[in-house]
MDAnalysis code that builds the backbone (N, CA, C; Angstrom):
import MDAnalysis as mda
import numpy as np

u = mda.Universe.empty(711, n_residues=237, atom_resindex=np.repeat(np.arange(237), 3), trajectory=True)
u.add_TopologyAttr("name", ["N", "CA", "C"] * 237)
u.add_TopologyAttr("resid", np.arange(1, 238))
u.add_TopologyAttr("resname", ["MET", "GLU", "PRO", "GLN", "ASP", "THR", "GLN", "ILE", "LEU", "ILE", "VAL", "ASP", "ASP", "ALA", "ARG", "GLU", "ILE", "ARG", "GLU", "PRO", "LEU", "GLY", "GLN", "TYR", "PHE", "ARG", "LYS", "GLN", "GLY", "PHE", "ARG", "VAL", "GLN", "LEU", "ALA", "ALA", "ASN", "ALA", "MET", "ASP", "ALA", "ARG", "ARG", "MET", "LEU", "ASP", "GLU", "ALA", "ASN", "ILE", "GLY", "MET", "VAL", "VAL", "LEU", "ASP", "VAL", "MET", "MET", "PRO", "GLY", "GLU", "ASP", "GLY", "LEU", "SER", "LEU", "CYS", "ARG", "TRP", "LEU", "VAL", "GLU", "HIS", "GLY", "GLY", "PRO", "PRO", "VAL", "ILE", "LEU", "LEU", "THR", "GLY", "MET", "ALA", "GLU", "ASP", "THR", "ASP", "ARG", "ILE", "VAL", "GLY", "LEU", "GLU", "LEU", "GLY", "ALA", "ASP", "ASP", "TYR", "VAL", "THR", "LYS", "PRO", "PHE", "ASN", "PRO", "ARG", "GLU", "LEU", "LEU", "ALA", "ARG", "VAL", "ARG", "ALA", "VAL", "LEU", "ARG", "ARG", "VAL", "PRO", "SER", "SER", "ALA", "PRO", "ALA", "VAL", "SER", "ASN", "GLY", "THR", "ARG", "ARG", "PHE", "GLY", "GLY", "TRP", "LEU", "HIS", "ASP", "PRO", "VAL", "ALA", "LYS", "THR", "LEU", "ARG", "HIS", "ALA", "ASP", "GLY", "ARG", "THR", "ALA", "GLU", "LEU", "THR", "SER", "GLY", "GLU", "ASN", "ARG", "LEU", "LEU", "SER", "VAL", "LEU", "LEU", "ASP", "ASN", "PRO", "ARG", "VAL", "VAL", "ILE", "SER", "ARG", "ALA", "ARG", "LEU", "LEU", "ASP", "LEU", "THR", "ALA", "GLY", "ARG", "ASP", "ALA", "LYS", "VAL", "TYR", "ASP", "ARG", "ALA", "ILE", "ASP", "ASN", "THR", "VAL", "SER", "ARG", "LEU", "ARG", "ARG", "LYS", "ILE", "GLU", "ALA", "ASP", "PRO", "THR", "ALA", "PRO", "GLY", "LEU", "ILE", "VAL", "THR", "GLU", "TRP", "GLY", "GLY", "GLY", "TYR", "MET", "LEU", "ALA", "VAL", "GLU", "VAL", "GLU", "ASP", "ALA"])
u.atoms.positions = np.array([
    [-5.237, -10.109, 12.639],
    [-4.762, -9.150, 13.647],
    [-5.944, -8.668, 14.473],
    [-5.916, -8.897, 15.796],
    [-7.020, -8.524, 16.651],
    [-6.900, -7.067, 17.077],
    [-8.045, -6.383, 17.346],
    [-7.998, -4.988, 17.754],
    [-7.076, -4.730, 18.931],
    [-7.115, -5.608, 19.956],
    [-6.290, -5.358, 21.127],
    [-4.794, -5.444, 20.833],
    [-4.443, -6.026, 19.697],
    [-3.038, -6.119, 19.313],
    [-2.609, -4.960, 18.413],
    [-3.538, -4.081, 18.094],
    [-3.279, -3.045, 17.094],
    [-3.287, -1.663, 17.717],
    [-2.280, -0.881, 17.369],
    [-2.231, 0.518, 17.782],
    [-2.503, 1.386, 16.559],
    [-3.510, 2.225, 16.668],
    [-3.913, 3.079, 15.551],
    [-3.380, 4.484, 15.777],
    [-2.840, 5.054, 14.718],
    [-2.414, 6.451, 14.745],
    [-3.428, 7.266, 13.948],
    [-4.099, 8.189, 14.602],
    [-5.067, 9.070, 13.951],
    [-4.401, 10.422, 13.740],
    [-4.301, 10.831, 12.482],
    [-3.607, 12.078, 12.129],
    [-4.613, 13.038, 11.510],
    [-4.944, 14.085, 12.245],
    [-5.915, 15.070, 11.756],
    [-5.678, 16.369, 12.500],
    [-5.605, 17.468, 11.768],
    [-5.335, 18.746, 12.420],
    [-6.557, 19.278, 13.160],
    [-7.748, 18.719, 12.899],
    [-8.975, 19.178, 13.549],
    [-9.179, 18.419, 14.862],
    [-9.024, 19.118, 15.986],
    [-9.153, 18.464, 17.297],
    [-10.543, 17.872, 17.481],
    [-11.571, 18.563, 16.929],
    [-12.941, 18.089, 17.110],
    [-13.211, 16.779, 16.372],
    [-12.333, 16.409, 15.469],
    [-12.411, 15.102, 14.802],
    [-11.449, 14.119, 15.447],
    [-10.233, 14.564, 15.674],
    [-9.159, 13.691, 16.158],
    [-9.472, 13.091, 17.530],
    [-9.859, 13.915, 18.478],
    [-10.026, 13.425, 19.834],
    [-11.260, 12.530, 20.011],
    [-12.429, 12.891, 19.458],
    [-13.566, 11.962, 19.560],
    [-13.298, 10.625, 18.870],
    [-12.586, 10.640, 17.752],
    [-12.241, 9.379, 17.093],
    [-11.338, 8.532, 17.981],
    [-10.385, 9.190, 18.634],
    [-9.507, 8.457, 19.536],
    [-10.293, 7.793, 20.650],
    [-11.233, 8.516, 21.237],
    [-12.056, 7.954, 22.311],
    [-12.897, 6.789, 21.792],
    [-13.456, 6.951, 20.593],
    [-14.308, 5.907, 20.029],
    [-13.519, 4.615, 19.805],
    [-12.326, 4.725, 19.222],
    [-11.541, 3.528, 18.929],
    [-10.995, 2.884, 20.203],
    [-10.710, 3.669, 21.210],
    [-10.289, 3.078, 22.487],
    [-11.415, 2.246, 23.082],
    [-12.655, 2.738, 22.971],
    [-13.801, 1.982, 23.481],
    [-13.994, 0.676, 22.719],
    [-13.507, 0.629, 21.470],
    [-13.624, -0.580, 20.653],
    [-12.474, -1.561, 20.889],
    [-11.577, -1.231, 21.801],
    [-10.511, -2.155, 22.153],
    [-9.171, -1.868, 21.522],
    [-9.053, -0.755, 20.780],
    [-7.790, -0.409, 20.140],
    [-6.945, 0.471, 21.058],
    [-5.648, 0.372, 20.896],
    [-4.750, 1.369, 21.465],
    [-4.611, 2.486, 20.440],
    [-4.550, 3.731, 20.887],
    [-4.641, 4.869, 19.974],
    [-3.568, 5.902, 20.287],
    [-2.954, 6.417, 19.228],
    [-2.100, 7.594, 19.301],
    [-2.735, 8.676, 18.437],
    [-2.579, 9.934, 18.869],
    [-3.161, 11.055, 18.134],
    [-2.062, 12.018, 17.708],
    [-2.173, 12.493, 16.460],
    [-1.208, 13.468, 15.936],
    [-1.963, 14.572, 15.214],
    [-1.525, 15.812, 15.429],
    [-2.195, 16.954, 14.809],
    [-1.587, 17.339, 13.473],
    [-0.439, 16.741, 13.126],
    [0.216, 17.088, 11.866],
    [1.172, 15.974, 11.478],
    [1.726, 16.088, 10.276],
    [2.606, 15.042, 9.754],
    [3.906, 14.941, 10.553],
    [4.398, 16.057, 11.053],
    [5.635, 16.021, 11.828],
    [5.462, 15.182, 13.095],
    [4.368, 15.429, 13.817],
    [4.093, 14.637, 15.018],
    [3.874, 13.169, 14.653],
    [3.210, 12.932, 13.521],
    [2.937, 11.563, 13.091],
    [4.232, 10.804, 12.824],
    [5.176, 11.434, 12.151],
    [6.459, 10.780, 11.858],
    [7.192, 10.421, 13.154],
    [7.144, 11.312, 14.121],
    [7.807, 11.032, 15.401],
    [7.156, 9.831, 16.089],
    [5.835, 9.782, 16.084],
    [5.135, 8.671, 16.734],
    [5.376, 7.361, 16.003],
    [5.478, 7.427, 14.693],
    [5.763, 6.220, 13.924],
    [7.141, 5.668, 14.252],
    [8.074, 6.552, 14.586],
    [9.414, 6.115, 14.978],
    [9.429, 5.528, 16.383],
    [8.566, 6.066, 17.252],
    [8.633, 5.716, 18.668],
    [7.710, 4.562, 19.050],
    [6.620, 4.358, 18.315],
    [5.608, 3.377, 18.712],
    [5.402, 2.341, 17.615],
    [4.866, 1.197, 18.016],
    [4.551, 0.128, 17.063],
    [3.151, 0.374, 16.516],
    [3.071, 1.143, 15.439],
    [1.787, 1.528, 14.858],
    [1.360, 0.479, 13.841],
    [0.114, 0.007, 13.977],
    [-0.387, -1.020, 13.070],
    [-1.346, -0.512, 12.026],
    [-1.783, 0.745, 12.148],
    [-2.737, 1.324, 11.195],
    [-2.681, 2.833, 11.326],
    [-2.745, 3.536, 10.192],
    [-2.771, 4.997, 10.199],
    [-4.068, 5.468, 9.557],
    [-4.827, 6.266, 10.301],
    [-6.015, 6.950, 9.771],
    [-5.575, 8.385, 9.530],
    [-5.580, 8.798, 8.280],
    [-4.834, 9.997, 7.882],
    [-5.701, 10.992, 7.124],
    [-5.812, 12.192, 7.674],
    [-6.522, 13.268, 6.992],
    [-5.679, 13.777, 5.825],
    [-6.307, 14.016, 4.685],
    [-5.577, 14.481, 3.510],
    [-5.232, 15.956, 3.617],
    [-6.203, 16.780, 3.995],
    [-6.010, 18.231, 4.011],
    [-5.508, 18.675, 5.382],
    [-4.200, 18.939, 5.468],
    [-3.604, 19.433, 6.703],
    [-2.625, 20.540, 6.366],
    [-2.448, 21.505, 7.265],
    [-1.431, 22.537, 7.032],
    [-0.041, 21.930, 7.096],
    [0.905, 22.538, 6.420],
    [2.247, 21.981, 6.355],
    [2.263, 20.796, 5.410],
    [2.931, 19.733, 5.788],
    [2.947, 18.532, 4.957],
    [1.554, 17.913, 4.947],
    [0.992, 17.690, 3.757],
    [-0.368, 17.153, 3.710],
    [-0.368, 15.629, 3.813],
    [-1.587, 15.078, 3.893],
    [-1.730, 13.646, 4.090],
    [-1.240, 12.820, 2.926],
    [-1.361, 13.314, 1.706],
    [-0.899, 12.561, 0.549],
    [0.614, 12.396, 0.573],
    [1.314, 13.443, 0.984],
    [2.776, 13.363, 1.084],
    [3.183, 12.346, 2.146],
    [2.511, 12.368, 3.286],
    [2.823, 11.410, 4.345],
    [2.456, 9.995, 3.916],
    [1.349, 9.850, 3.202],
    [0.955, 8.539, 2.680],
    [2.026, 7.991, 1.745],
    [2.532, 8.823, 0.849],
    [3.581, 8.394, -0.068],
    [4.808, 7.912, 0.710],
    [5.191, 8.657, 1.719],
    [6.354, 8.288, 2.524],
    [6.129, 6.956, 3.230],
    [4.939, 6.744, 3.774],
    [4.634, 5.496, 4.466],
    [4.719, 4.302, 3.519],
    [4.148, 4.444, 2.324],
    [4.161, 3.352, 1.355],
    [5.594, 3.048, 0.908],
    [6.349, 4.096, 0.612],
    [7.717, 3.901, 0.126],
    [8.613, 3.260, 1.172],
    [8.288, 3.437, 2.454],
    [9.127, 2.893, 3.520],
    [8.500, 1.653, 4.166],
    [7.528, 1.058, 3.476],
    [6.938, -0.176, 3.986],
    [6.215, 0.000, 5.307],
    [5.564, 1.155, 5.480],
    [4.876, 1.453, 6.724],
    [3.569, 0.705, 6.872],
    [2.825, 0.983, 7.943],
    [1.549, 0.306, 8.192],
    [0.499, 0.725, 7.173],
    [-0.608, -0.027, 7.093],
    [-1.679, 0.333, 6.167],
    [-2.268, 1.703, 6.497],
    [-2.827, 2.334, 5.465],
    [-3.325, 3.711, 5.588],
    [-4.762, 3.789, 5.098],
    [-5.613, 4.423, 5.892],
    [-6.955, 4.805, 5.450],
    [-7.007, 6.315, 5.435],
    [-7.374, 6.881, 4.298],
    [-7.417, 8.329, 4.141],
    [-8.792, 8.886, 4.518],
    [-8.774, 10.064, 5.121],
    [-9.992, 10.825, 5.359],
    [-9.997, 11.965, 4.359],
    [-10.969, 11.977, 3.458],
    [-10.988, 12.971, 2.389],
    [-12.288, 13.760, 2.402],
    [-12.260, 14.952, 1.780],
    [-13.459, 15.756, 1.629],
    [-14.421, 15.127, 0.644],
    [-15.705, 15.387, 0.830],
    [-16.737, 14.784, -0.005],
    [-16.513, 15.058, -1.489],
    [-16.018, 16.272, -1.810],
    [-15.888, 16.646, -3.218],
    [-14.491, 16.422, -3.769],
    [-13.577, 15.890, -2.956],
    [-12.185, 15.784, -3.379],
    [-11.908, 14.451, -4.072],
    [-12.497, 14.258, -5.255],
    [-12.277, 13.009, -5.996],
    [-10.805, 12.818, -6.346],
    [-10.142, 13.906, -6.705],
    [-8.735, 13.810, -7.108],
    [-7.880, 13.290, -5.964],
    [-8.138, 13.782, -4.739],
    [-7.361, 13.321, -3.585],
    [-7.546, 11.835, -3.361],
    [-8.784, 11.359, -3.525],
    [-9.034, 9.937, -3.309],
    [-8.299, 9.100, -4.353],
    [-8.381, 9.525, -5.603],
    [-7.731, 8.776, -6.678],
    [-6.218, 8.770, -6.486],
    [-5.645, 9.944, -6.218],
    [-4.198, 10.041, -6.023],
    [-3.776, 9.211, -4.820],
    [-4.550, 9.280, -3.743],
    [-4.213, 8.512, -2.553],
    [-4.174, 7.021, -2.818],
    [-5.149, 6.523, -3.554],
    [-5.173, 5.092, -3.874],
    [-4.028, 4.721, -4.799],
    [-3.693, 5.603, -5.738],
    [-2.564, 5.326, -6.629],
    [-1.247, 5.320, -5.856],
    [-1.165, 6.134, -4.814],
    [0.048, 6.163, -3.997],
    [0.193, 4.892, -3.167],
    [-0.930, 4.216, -2.919],
    [-0.854, 2.979, -2.153],
    [-1.689, 2.942, -0.896],
    [-2.557, 3.965, -0.681],
    [-3.466, 3.915, 0.466],
    [-4.351, 2.681, 0.354],
    [-4.708, 2.113, 1.488],
    [-5.487, 0.881, 1.487],
    [-6.979, 1.131, 1.334],
    [-7.446, 2.299, 1.753],
    [-8.869, 2.612, 1.626],
    [-9.051, 4.083, 1.936],
    [-10.295, 4.573, 1.816],
    [-10.585, 5.964, 2.160],
    [-12.011, 6.061, 2.690],
    [-12.252, 7.099, 3.472],
    [-13.590, 7.427, 3.966],
    [-13.779, 8.915, 3.741],
    [-14.937, 9.290, 3.226],
    [-15.198, 10.704, 2.948],
    [-15.872, 11.377, 4.134],
    [-15.475, 12.608, 4.381],
    [-16.081, 13.422, 5.437],
    [-17.357, 14.099, 4.903],
    [-18.373, 14.243, 5.748],
    [-18.513, 13.707, 7.113],
    [-18.795, 12.210, 7.063],
    [-18.396, 11.475, 8.096],
    [-18.573, 10.030, 8.092],
    [-19.071, 9.567, 9.460],
    [-19.657, 8.390, 9.477],
    [-20.075, 7.758, 10.720],
    [-18.877, 6.973, 11.263],
    [-18.505, 7.164, 12.528],
    [-17.366, 6.413, 13.072],
    [-17.510, 4.906, 12.904],
    [-18.737, 4.403, 12.883],
    [-18.929, 2.967, 12.706],
    [-18.479, 2.524, 11.317],
    [-18.668, 3.400, 10.313],
    [-18.190, 3.068, 8.965],
    [-16.672, 3.002, 8.953],
    [-16.024, 3.982, 9.592],
    [-14.556, 3.976, 9.644],
    [-14.064, 2.742, 10.396],
    [-14.729, 2.383, 11.484],
    [-14.353, 1.186, 12.235],
    [-14.437, -0.052, 11.351],
    [-15.507, -0.152, 10.555],
    [-15.656, -1.306, 9.664],
    [-14.537, -1.344, 8.635],
    [-14.160, -0.175, 8.098],
    [-13.075, -0.124, 7.108],
    [-11.742, -0.520, 7.752],
    [-11.498, -0.032, 8.966],
    [-10.267, -0.369, 9.664],
    [-10.175, -1.873, 9.888],
    [-11.251, -2.468, 10.373],
    [-11.240, -3.911, 10.629],
    [-11.058, -4.714, 9.350],
    [-11.685, -4.238, 8.252],
    [-11.549, -4.941, 6.972],
    [-10.109, -4.911, 6.487],
    [-9.456, -3.757, 6.603],
    [-8.057, -3.662, 6.175],
    [-7.160, -4.516, 7.065],
    [-7.392, -4.494, 8.368],
    [-6.553, -5.271, 9.279],
    [-6.694, -6.768, 9.043],
    [-7.873, -7.199, 8.609],
    [-8.038, -8.625, 8.307],
    [-7.167, -9.042, 7.136],
    [-6.812, -8.081, 6.293],
    [-6.008, -8.409, 5.118],
    [-4.515, -8.300, 5.378],
    [-4.130, -7.774, 6.534],
    [-2.715, -7.544, 6.812],
    [-2.112, -8.780, 7.446],
    [-1.035, -9.319, 6.876],
    [-0.392, -10.503, 7.449],
    [0.346, -10.162, 8.732],
    [0.536, -11.153, 9.584],
    [1.313, -10.927, 10.799],
    [2.766, -10.642, 10.479],
    [3.245, -11.171, 9.366],
    [4.587, -10.860, 8.887],
    [4.599, -10.979, 7.379],
    [5.421, -10.190, 6.738],
    [5.461, -10.193, 5.276],
    [6.070, -11.490, 4.771],
    [5.504, -12.064, 3.705],
    [6.080, -13.290, 3.150],
    [7.464, -13.035, 2.582],
    [8.266, -14.066, 2.602],
    [9.621, -13.938, 2.079],
    [9.601, -13.803, 0.571],
    [10.595, -13.105, 0.044],
    [10.730, -12.985, -1.402],
    [12.039, -13.645, -1.805],
    [12.155, -13.967, -3.082],
    [13.368, -14.594, -3.586],
    [14.561, -13.670, -3.380],
    [15.696, -14.264, -2.997],
    [16.897, -13.461, -2.759],
    [17.759, -13.295, -4.003],
    [17.470, -14.051, -5.058],
    [18.325, -14.028, -6.228],
    [18.004, -12.895, -7.187],
    [19.051, -12.306, -7.782],
    [18.851, -11.280, -8.797],
    [18.479, -11.950, -10.118],
    [17.573, -11.317, -10.856],
    [17.103, -11.884, -12.118],
    [16.947, -10.802, -13.170],
    [17.054, -11.221, -14.442],
    [16.897, -10.312, -15.571],
    [15.587, -10.594, -16.288],
    [14.946, -9.509, -16.727],
    [13.719, -9.638, -17.518],
    [13.517, -8.343, -18.299],
    [13.214, -8.458, -19.552],
    [12.883, -7.288, -20.363],
    [13.875, -6.154, -20.299],
    [15.169, -6.469, -20.175],
    [16.188, -5.422, -20.100],
    [16.486, -4.944, -18.692],
    [15.702, -5.399, -17.703],
    [15.886, -4.970, -16.321],
    [16.610, -6.042, -15.502],
    [17.355, -5.589, -14.496],
    [17.959, -6.466, -13.500],
    [17.299, -6.156, -12.157],
    [16.667, -7.182, -11.563],
    [15.943, -6.993, -10.303],
    [16.767, -7.542, -9.141],
    [17.016, -6.686, -8.158],
    [17.690, -7.092, -6.928],
    [16.656, -7.025, -5.799],
    [16.089, -8.170, -5.400],
    [15.010, -8.152, -4.410],
    [15.468, -7.781, -3.009],
    [16.733, -7.996, -2.706],
    [17.235, -7.657, -1.375],
    [17.359, -6.141, -1.235],
    [17.930, -5.502, -2.246],
    [18.074, -4.041, -2.226],
    [16.794, -3.335, -2.653],
    [15.824, -4.082, -3.201],
    [14.558, -3.527, -3.705],
    [14.828, -2.495, -4.801],
    [15.688, -2.884, -5.747],
    [16.055, -1.975, -6.822],
    [15.950, -2.658, -8.179],
    [15.839, -1.830, -9.202],
    [15.863, -2.274, -10.586],
    [16.908, -1.465, -11.329],
    [17.645, -2.116, -12.228],
    [18.615, -1.417, -13.077],
    [18.427, -1.888, -14.504],
    [18.251, -0.946, -15.408],
    [18.042, -1.284, -16.813],
    [19.372, -1.299, -17.547],
    [19.397, -2.030, -18.662],
    [20.621, -2.122, -19.464],
    [21.062, -0.767, -19.983],
    [20.106, 0.184, -20.121],
    [20.467, 1.512, -20.634],
    [20.908, 2.475, -19.536],
    [20.976, 1.976, -18.286],
    [21.462, 2.801, -17.193],
    [20.391, 3.340, -16.262],
    [19.147, 3.231, -16.647],
    [18.065, 3.702, -15.776],
    [17.996, 2.844, -14.508],
    [17.582, 3.467, -13.406],
    [17.400, 2.741, -12.153],
    [16.050, 3.103, -11.545],
    [15.565, 2.238, -10.696],
    [14.298, 2.487, -10.000],
    [14.345, 1.812, -8.646],
    [13.772, 2.470, -7.649],
    [13.634, 1.884, -6.325],
    [12.199, 1.385, -6.158],
    [12.037, 0.266, -5.456],
    [10.732, -0.356, -5.285],
    [10.284, -0.272, -3.831],
    [8.976, -0.096, -3.628],
    [8.423, -0.237, -2.291],
    [8.402, -1.723, -1.937],
    [8.150, -2.031, -0.682],
    [8.100, -3.438, -0.265],
    [7.010, -4.191, -1.021],
    [5.851, -3.551, -1.191],
    [4.761, -4.197, -1.911],
    [5.086, -4.435, -3.372],
    [5.695, -3.443, -4.027],
    [6.088, -3.597, -5.429],
    [7.139, -4.689, -5.574],
    [8.065, -4.743, -4.622],
    [9.134, -5.729, -4.671],
    [8.577, -7.146, -4.561],
    [7.634, -7.350, -3.641],
    [7.040, -8.681, -3.482],
    [6.230, -9.071, -4.705],
    [5.450, -8.113, -5.243],
    [4.638, -8.409, -6.421],
    [5.514, -8.781, -7.605],
    [6.567, -8.001, -7.849],
    [7.454, -8.303, -8.967],
    [8.126, -9.659, -8.768],
    [8.520, -9.988, -7.546],
    [9.156, -11.278, -7.284],
    [8.221, -12.431, -7.618],
    [6.938, -12.283, -7.272],
    [5.963, -13.330, -7.597],
    [5.818, -13.477, -9.102],
    [5.735, -12.363, -9.803],
    [5.607, -12.419, -11.265],
    [6.852, -13.037, -11.898],
    [8.028, -12.719, -11.360],
    [9.268, -13.294, -11.888],
    [9.357, -14.781, -11.598],
    [8.732, -15.220, -10.518],
    [8.692, -16.655, -10.204],
    [7.795, -17.418, -11.180],
    [6.884, -16.690, -11.828],
    [5.868, -17.338, -12.672],
    [5.749, -16.650, -14.031],
    [6.836, -16.582, -14.824],
    [6.762, -15.880, -16.108],
    [5.782, -16.563, -17.061],
    [5.065, -15.731, -17.801],
    [4.099, -16.177, -18.814],
    [2.978, -17.031, -18.222],
    [2.702, -16.811, -16.940],
    [1.596, -17.496, -16.274],
    [0.624, -16.433, -15.766],
    [-0.664, -16.583, -16.109],
    [-1.673, -15.656, -15.627],
    [-1.962, -15.960, -14.159],
    [-1.837, -14.941, -13.313],
    [-2.090, -15.101, -11.882],
    [-3.262, -14.196, -11.505],
    [-4.270, -14.771, -10.903],
    [-5.458, -14.001, -10.540],
    [-5.125, -12.984, -9.456],
    [-5.950, -11.951, -9.338],
    [-5.756, -10.954, -8.293],
    [-5.813, -11.602, -6.914],
    [-6.763, -12.510, -6.716],
    [-6.889, -13.166, -5.415],
    [-5.617, -13.930, -5.074],
    [-5.062, -14.623, -6.059],
    [-3.829, -15.391, -5.823],
    [-2.650, -14.449, -5.565],
    [-2.593, -13.351, -6.287],
    [-1.526, -12.380, -6.056],
    [-1.606, -11.808, -4.645],
    [-2.822, -11.552, -4.180],
    [-2.983, -11.071, -2.813],
    [-2.435, -12.077, -1.820],
    [-2.760, -13.331, -2.053],
    [-2.311, -14.386, -1.145],
    [-0.792, -14.519, -1.162],
    [-0.199, -14.456, -2.349],
    [1.242, -14.661, -2.491],
    [2.063, -13.459, -2.038],
    [1.500, -12.262, -2.176],
    [2.287, -11.065, -1.864],
    [2.053, -10.557, -0.463],
    [0.888, -10.817, 0.105],
    [0.585, -10.233, 1.409],
    [0.089, -11.233, 2.427],
    [-0.157, -12.459, 2.024],
    [-0.625, -13.455, 2.965],
    [-1.981, -13.137, 3.536],
    [-2.779, -12.373, 2.796],
    [-4.065, -11.939, 3.304],
    [-5.091, -13.051, 3.222],
    [-6.244, -12.816, 3.870],
    [-7.256, -13.860, 3.878],
    [-7.980, -13.891, 2.546],
    [-9.074, -14.648, 2.467],
    [-9.734, -14.908, 1.192],
    [-10.517, -13.718, 0.666],
    [-10.628, -12.649, 1.448],
    [-11.365, -11.486, 0.970],
    [-10.559, -10.808, -0.130],
    [-11.077, -10.796, -1.332],
    [-10.351, -10.242, -2.468],
    [-10.405, -8.726, -2.415],
    [-9.259, -8.107, -2.542],
    [-9.150, -6.659, -2.523],
    [-8.466, -6.236, -3.819],
    [-9.211, -6.313, -4.911],
    [-8.643, -6.104, -6.233],
    [-7.883, -4.791, -6.344],
    [-8.435, -3.740, -5.734],
    [-7.860, -2.415, -5.920],
    [-6.430, -2.347, -5.417],
    [-6.121, -3.068, -4.320],
    [-4.763, -3.039, -3.777],
    [-3.767, -3.564, -4.794],
    [-4.095, -4.687, -5.438],
    [-3.207, -5.262, -6.447],
    [-3.140, -4.355, -7.668],
    [-4.289, -3.860, -8.110],
    [-4.316, -2.986, -9.283],
    [-3.459, -1.746, -9.072],
    [-3.528, -1.163, -7.884],
    [-2.731, 0.030, -7.592],
    [-1.241, -0.279, -7.610],
    [-0.859, -1.424, -7.040],
    [0.556, -1.797, -7.031],
    [1.057, -2.062, -8.441],
    [0.255, -2.758, -9.246],
    [0.632, -3.007, -10.640],
    [0.801, -1.680, -11.383],
    [-0.137, -0.750, -11.147],
    [-0.064, 0.537, -11.833],
    [1.221, 1.279, -11.486],
    [1.592, 1.297, -10.209],
    [2.828, 1.975, -9.803],
    [4.051, 1.281, -10.385],
    [4.028, -0.042, -10.384],
    [5.164, -0.805, -10.914],
    [5.316, -0.572, -12.413],
    [4.212, -0.518, -13.124],
    [4.276, -0.261, -14.566],
    [4.912, 1.093, -14.868],
    [4.588, 2.094, -14.050],
    [5.156, 3.419, -14.302],
    [6.671, 3.420, -14.140],
    [7.186, 2.447, -13.415],
    [8.628, 2.380, -13.190],
    [9.353, 1.545, -14.241],
    [8.667, 0.562, -14.840],
    [9.400, -0.369, -15.704],
    [8.943, -0.385, -17.156],
    [7.739, 0.095, -17.445],
    [7.228, 0.009, -18.804],
    [7.690, 1.209, -19.643],
    [7.994, 0.959, -20.913],
    [8.314, 2.055, -21.834],
    [7.106, 2.956, -21.998],
    [5.910, 2.362, -22.050],
    [4.660, 3.105, -22.128],
    [3.668, 2.445, -21.173],
    [3.487, 2.996, -19.971],
    [2.596, 2.370, -18.988],
    [1.154, 2.226, -19.468],
    [0.755, 3.052, -20.452],
    [-0.618, 2.950, -20.957],
    [-0.786, 1.800, -21.942],
    [0.328, 1.276, -22.430],
    [0.293, 0.105, -23.322],
    [1.368, -0.867, -22.859],
    [1.177, -1.480, -21.697],
    [2.231, -2.294, -21.093],
    [2.580, -3.522, -21.918],
    [3.877, -3.813, -21.947],
    [4.351, -4.995, -22.652],
    [5.031, -5.991, -21.748],
    [5.317, -5.584, -20.499],
    [5.970, -6.479, -19.542],
    [4.945, -7.128, -18.612],
    [4.186, -6.306, -17.900],
    [3.113, -6.825, -17.040],
    [1.792, -6.562, -17.748],
    [1.199, -7.605, -18.280],
    [-0.010, -7.443, -19.076],
    [-1.227, -7.879, -18.277],
    [-2.350, -7.261, -18.588],
    [-3.619, -7.583, -17.938],
    [-4.362, -8.628, -18.743],
    [-4.810, -9.647, -18.061],
    [-5.675, -10.646, -18.678],
    [-7.068, -10.413, -18.125],
    [-7.936, -9.830, -18.936],
    [-9.249, -9.430, -18.461],
    [-10.015, -10.635, -17.931],
    [-10.546, -10.476, -16.716],
    [-11.270, -11.556, -16.082],
    [-10.369, -12.571, -15.429],
    [-9.045, -12.417, -15.642],
    [-8.116, -13.389, -15.086],
    [-7.204, -12.793, -14.046],
    [-6.380, -11.869, -14.446],
    [-5.419, -11.270, -13.531],
    [-4.297, -10.623, -14.301],
    [-3.062, -10.898, -13.890],
    [-1.895, -10.297, -14.519],
    [-0.876, -11.358, -14.870],
    [-0.036, -11.021, -15.863],
    [0.989, -11.957, -16.319],
    [2.251, -11.198, -16.696],
    [3.413, -11.740, -16.319],
    [4.688, -11.225, -16.807],
    [4.916, -11.846, -18.183],
    [4.948, -10.997, -19.221],
    [4.896, -11.504, -20.604],
    [6.277, -11.635, -21.247],
    [7.337, -11.743, -20.449],
    [8.688, -11.904, -20.994],
    [9.395, -13.035, -20.261],
    [10.522, -13.468, -20.838],
    [11.302, -14.528, -20.209],
    [12.117, -13.966, -19.049],
    [12.452, -14.838, -18.107],
    [13.221, -14.461, -16.917],
    [14.489, -15.293, -16.858],
    [15.616, -14.649, -16.547],
    [16.890, -15.353, -16.426],
    [17.511, -15.042, -15.063],
    [18.111, -16.062, -14.454],
    [18.882, -15.819, -13.244],
    [20.136, -15.021, -13.603],
    [20.475, -14.074, -12.737],
    [21.646, -13.232, -13.006],
    [22.792, -13.667, -12.099],
])
């Protein structure tokens, strides 16, 4: 994805940060929208074709983490968080929610530009197709079209687009160890730059939805130095 094809939404309540960043990215060839709060950001996301969101965590009203969660759950554009230097918890929570990267304040705009370009290089022009068939595994029924899971005991779970694609790949390859790099390629069509954290974060969120004990997973297991494996049989439903 080239800069001239990308529209960036910068969301920050501080005008002295928001407006200079907008000017800087325009000079770099990007189209830019600016929002002072989450409400304005949601409106712009509805009205414009946004390809990247640079999102401040600490904002009055709805904060950046809440907006990040909403973007991930609705298959929105990639997100880079702007966090305070001492806010380790915000960075960790943001990455667990599905943010693609973060930059700590104060920062050099050139560093943020490099992070934006790195994330955009990993974003496919279109999401790869997933299997349309419903399948059973470990007591769960997966419906990839509806992006839902239903357990035999009545529990249900909704999946983000990323979680849905990852689970579909694992269901296509039961009891096969798939490296993080290969999972990136199969789920997002990204280039050869390995972004382990993105896959790890998606696996972590998926485990919290399907594992009896996410700290001791029995369905999606980690193969150290290798990747991840679906450790149960899969049946067409």
